[in-house]
matplotlib code that plots the C-alpha trace (Angstrom):
import matplotlib.pyplot as plt

x = [114.3, 116.3, 118.4, 116.1, 113.0, 114.7, 115.7, 112.2, 110.7, 113.1, 112.4, 108.6, 108.9, 110.9, 108.4, 105.6, 107.4, 108.0, 104.4, 103.2, 105.4, 104.3, 100.7, 101.2, 103.1, 100.4, 97.7, 99.5, 100.3, 96.6, 95.7, 98.2, 96.9, 93.3, 94.4, 96.2, 93.1, 90.9, 93.2, 93.4, 89.6, 89.4, 91.9, 90.0, 86.8, 88.5, 90.0, 86.6, 85.0, 87.8, 87.4, 83.6, 84.2, 86.8, 84.3, 81.6, 84.0, 85.1, 81.4, 80.7, 83.7, 82.5, 79.0, 80.2]
y = [25.3, 22.2, 21.4, 18.5, 20.7, 23.3, 20.8, 19.3, 22.8, 23.6, 20.3, 20.8, 24.3, 23.1, 20.4, 22.9, 25.1, 22.2, 21.0, 24.6, 25.0, 21.7, 22.7, 26.0, 24.3, 21.7, 24.4, 26.2, 23.0, 22.1, 25.5, 25.2, 21.7, 22.9, 25.7, 23.1, 20.9, 23.7, 24.6, 20.9, 20.7, 23.8, 22.3, 19.0, 20.9, 22.8, 19.6, 17.8, 20.7, 20.6, 16.8, 17.2, 19.8, 17.5, 14.6, 16.8, 18.0, 14.4, 13.4, 16.1, 15.1, 11.5, 12.6, 14.3]
z = [-167.7, -168.2, -171.2, -172.1, -171.9, -174.1, -176.6, -176.8, -177.2, -180.0, -181.8, -181.4, -182.8, -185.7, -186.4, -186.3, -188.8, -191.1, -191.0, -191.5, -194.5, -195.9, -195.4, -197.3, -200.0, -200.4, -200.6, -203.4, -205.3, -205.2, -206.5, -209.4, -210.2, -210.3, -212.8, -214.9, -214.9, -216.0, -218.8, -219.9, -219.8, -222.0, -224.4, -224.5, -225.3, -228.1, -229.5, -229.3, -231.2, -233.8, -234.2, -234.8, -237.4, -239.2, -239.0, -240.6, -243.3, -244.0, -244.2, -246.7, -248.8, -249.0, -249.9, -253.1]

ax = plt.figure().add_subplot(projection="3d")
ax.plot(x, y, z, "-o")
ax.set_aspect("equal")
plt.show()
């Protein structure tokens, strides 16, 4: 095998490793972002329920 062929093979293998690592990293980043999004949705729901309760309490306070 010539030096040029060996060099190209090594470069191609390195590129494959880098793209594989990027793919795995992207997969895990997406998983973590989905988890964060679910948590934020939960917090938003909690805050909306809390805001509704405050609005009802304020309404009762103004009625008396």
